[in-house]
VEXDREN-2710 file (C-alpha; in Angstrom, 1 decimal):
% VEXDREN-2710
k/r/px/py/pz
1/MET/91.0/108.8/101.3
2/THR/94.1/107.6/99.6
3/LEU/95.4/105.3/102.3
4/HIS/93.8/102.7/104.5
5/HIS/93.8/103.7/108.2
6/ILE/92.3/103.2/111.6
7/THR/91.4/106.0/114.1
8/ARG/91.1/106.7/117.7
9/PRO/88.9/109.7/118.3
10/SER/89.8/112.6/120.5
11/SER/88.2/113.7/123.7
12/LEU/87.8/117.1/122.0
13/LYS/84.9/117.6/119.6
14/GLU/86.8/119.9/117.4
15/ASN/90.2/121.3/116.6
16/ALA/92.0/118.3/118.1
17/PRO/95.7/117.9/117.8
18/LEU/96.3/115.1/115.2
19/LEU/98.8/112.3/115.5
20/ILE/99.5/110.2/112.4
21/MET/101.3/106.9/112.8
22/LEU/103.5/105.4/110.1
23/HIS/104.6/101.9/110.7
24/GLY/107.8/100.1/109.6
25/TYR/108.6/97.7/106.7
26/GLY/106.7/94.5/106.8
27/SER/104.2/95.7/109.5
28/ASP/100.7/97.3/109.4
29/GLU/98.5/99.9/111.0
30/ASN/97.9/97.8/114.1
31/ASP/101.5/97.8/115.2
32/LEU/102.0/101.4/116.4
33/PHE/98.3/101.8/117.3
34/SER/99.0/99.8/120.4
35/PHE/100.5/103.0/121.8
36/ALA/97.3/104.8/121.3
37/GLN/95.6/103.9/124.6
38/GLU/98.7/105.3/126.5
39/LEU/98.7/108.6/124.7
40/PRO/96.9/111.9/125.6
41/GLU/93.2/111.6/125.1
42/GLU/92.9/115.0/123.4
43/LEU/94.9/113.6/120.5
44/PHE/93.0/112.4/117.4
45/ILE/95.1/109.4/116.4
46/ILE/95.3/107.9/112.9
47/SER/97.4/104.9/112.2
48/VAL/98.0/104.4/108.4
49/ARG/98.7/101.2/106.5
50/ALA/101.5/101.4/103.9
51/PRO/100.3/100.9/100.3
52/HIS/102.4/98.0/99.1
53/PRO/101.4/94.5/100.4
54/MET/104.1/92.0/101.1
55/GLN/104.2/88.2/101.1
56/PRO/103.1/86.4/103.2
57/TYR/101.8/89.5/105.2
58/GLY/102.6/93.0/106.2
59/ASN/103.1/96.1/104.1
60/ALA/105.8/98.4/102.9
61/TRP/106.1/102.1/102.1
62/TYR/108.6/101.2/99.4
63/ALA/110.4/98.0/98.3
64/ILE/113.8/97.1/99.8
65/ASN/115.8/95.1/97.3
66/PHE/118.9/92.9/97.7
67/ASP/121.5/92.1/95.2
68/ALA/123.6/89.0/94.9
69/ASN/125.9/90.2/97.7
70/GLN/123.0/91.0/99.9
71/ASN/123.5/94.7/99.5
72/LYS/120.3/96.6/100.2
73/TRP/119.0/99.4/98.1
74/ASN/115.7/101.3/98.3
75/ASP/113.1/101.7/95.6
76/VAL/113.3/105.5/95.7
77/GLU/110.6/106.0/93.1
78/GLN/108.2/104.1/95.4
79/ALA/109.5/106.1/98.4
80/LEU/108.8/109.4/96.7
81/GLU/105.4/108.3/95.7
82/SER/104.6/107.3/99.3
83/ARG/106.1/110.6/100.6
84/ASP/103.7/112.5/98.4
85/ASN/100.7/110.2/99.2
86/ILE/101.3/110.8/102.9
87/ALA/101.3/114.6/102.4
88/LYS/98.1/114.2/100.5
89/PHE/96.7/112.0/103.2
90/ILE/97.4/114.7/105.8
91/ASP/95.3/117.2/103.8
92/GLU/92.5/114.6/103.4
93/ALA/92.5/113.8/107.2
94/CYS/92.4/117.4/108.1
95/ALA/89.4/117.9/105.9
96/LYS/87.5/114.8/107.0
97/TYR/88.2/114.8/110.8
98/PRO/87.6/117.4/113.5
99/VAL/91.3/118.2/113.8
100/ASN/93.6/121.3/113.9
101/LYS/95.5/121.3/110.6
102/ASP/98.2/123.6/112.4
103/ASN/98.9/120.9/115.0
104/VAL/99.8/117.7/113.2
105/THR/102.3/115.3/114.6
106/LEU/103.9/112.4/112.6
107/LEU/105.1/109.3/114.6
108/GLY/107.1/106.9/112.5
109/PHE/109.0/103.8/113.2
110/SER/111.9/102.6/111.0
111/GLN/110.7/102.9/107.4
112/GLY/107.9/105.0/108.7
113/THR/110.4/107.3/110.3
114/ILE/112.4/107.6/107.0
115/LEU/109.2/108.8/105.4
116/SER/108.3/111.1/108.3
117/TYR/111.6/112.9/107.7
118/ALA/111.0/113.1/104.0
119/VAL/107.4/114.4/104.4
120/ALA/108.4/117.0/107.1
121/LEU/111.4/118.3/105.1
122/THR/109.5/118.4/101.8
123/TYR/106.2/119.6/103.1
124/PRO/107.0/121.5/106.3
125/GLU/103.8/123.5/106.1
126/LYS/101.7/120.4/106.7
127/VAL/103.3/119.2/110.0
128/LYS/104.5/120.6/113.3
129/ASN/106.1/117.8/115.4
130/ILE/107.8/114.6/114.3
131/ILE/108.6/111.6/116.5
132/ALA/111.3/109.7/114.6
133/LEU/111.9/106.2/116.1
134/SER/114.6/103.9/114.8
135/GLY/115.1/105.6/111.4
136/TYR/117.3/108.0/109.5
137/VAL/117.3/110.9/107.0
138/SER/117.5/109.5/103.5
139/ASP/118.9/112.2/101.2
140/ASP/117.5/110.7/98.0
141/MET/114.0/111.2/99.3
142/LEU/114.4/114.9/99.7
143/ASN/114.3/117.9/97.3
144/ASP/117.5/119.8/96.5
145/ASN/116.4/123.2/97.7
146/LEU/115.9/122.4/101.4
147/ALA/117.4/125.6/102.6
148/ASP/114.6/127.6/100.9
149/ASN/111.9/126.2/103.2
150/ASP/110.7/127.7/106.4
151/TYR/111.3/125.1/109.1
152/SER/111.1/127.5/112.1
153/HIS/107.9/125.8/113.5
154/LEU/109.2/122.2/113.2
155/ASP/110.3/120.2/116.2
156/PHE/111.8/116.6/116.1
157/TYR/112.1/113.9/118.8
158/CYS/114.5/111.3/117.4
159/SER/115.6/108.1/119.1
160/HIS/117.4/105.0/118.3
161/GLY/118.6/101.7/119.8
162/SER/122.4/101.6/120.3
163/ALA/122.3/97.9/119.5
164/ASP/120.0/98.2/116.4
165/GLN/121.0/95.4/114.0
166/VAL/118.6/96.6/111.2
167/ILE/119.5/100.3/110.9
168/PRO/123.0/101.1/112.2
169/ILE/123.0/103.7/115.1
170/SER/125.7/105.6/113.0
171/TRP/123.1/106.4/110.4
172/ALA/120.6/107.7/113.0
173/ARG/123.3/109.8/114.7
174/LYS/123.6/111.9/111.5
175/ALA/120.1/113.3/112.0
176/PRO/120.8/115.9/114.7
177/GLU/123.6/117.5/112.6
178/PHE/121.4/117.4/109.5
179/LEU/118.6/119.1/111.4
180/ASN/120.9/121.6/113.1
181/ASN/122.2/122.7/109.8
182/LEU/118.7/123.7/108.8
183/ASN/118.2/125.3/112.2
184/ILE/115.4/122.8/113.1
185/LYS/114.7/122.2/116.7
186/ASN/115.5/118.6/117.7
187/THR/116.3/116.3/120.5
188/PHE/118.1/112.9/120.1
189/SER/118.2/110.0/122.5
190/GLU/119.8/106.5/122.4
191/PHE/118.6/103.5/124.3
192/PRO/120.5/100.2/124.9
193/VAL/118.1/98.1/122.8
194/GLY/117.9/96.7/119.2
195/HIS/115.4/97.6/116.5
196/GLY/112.5/98.5/118.7
197/VAL/111.0/100.9/121.2
198/ALA/112.1/100.4/124.8
199/PRO/109.6/101.4/127.6
200/GLN/111.8/104.2/128.7
201/ASN/111.9/105.4/125.1
202/PHE/108.0/105.4/124.9
203/TYR/107.7/107.4/128.1
204/GLU/110.3/109.9/127.0
205/PHE/108.6/110.7/123.7
206/LYS/105.3/110.7/125.4
207/SER/106.5/113.4/127.8
208/TRP/108.0/115.3/124.9
209/LEU/104.7/115.1/123.1
210/ASP/102.7/116.2/126.1
211/THR/104.6/119.5/126.1
212/LYS/103.9/120.1/122.3
213/ILE/100.2/119.5/122.0
END
């Protein structure tokens, strides 16, 4: 398997819906995995660790660099590599575990959400549902010919904190229009919190997921 991960088996012995969790910048596979015990038992849950270790701890899907004026920019080459590695990992997981390859959900937070958008829009045949928490669509991680893909089966749940000080709410608000332009089903919610997942946010995406699996 290309990426380190932890799992929570499903109550189903075969053909289980698969949920893959992608954590945020500077975190690890244990972060989102805390949600696992609250999520439907029929889900086979995999929480993946990003490939780039950070100092003193944590991991990143790609480096975020700062210039002298503290302007941020992403290491797009690393991001594209992670995007493709996640797509490969989905195939590996579907081959290794007793899951239904036609019922794969990605759940991302922050940088993990940015990658979830990139994977779903680049490899739509590999996923079905996307839970995009506190992230945004990054154009430079997508291919040019998006309109050529079949996105008719995709469904996105997107949410963001209106007081997010890490990723501006204005960036996240562009996602519904972006998805609508590609005729992709989506729902978008805002919560009065910072860069995190409020309890009401968790219960809303859990209810959304219940109807999809």
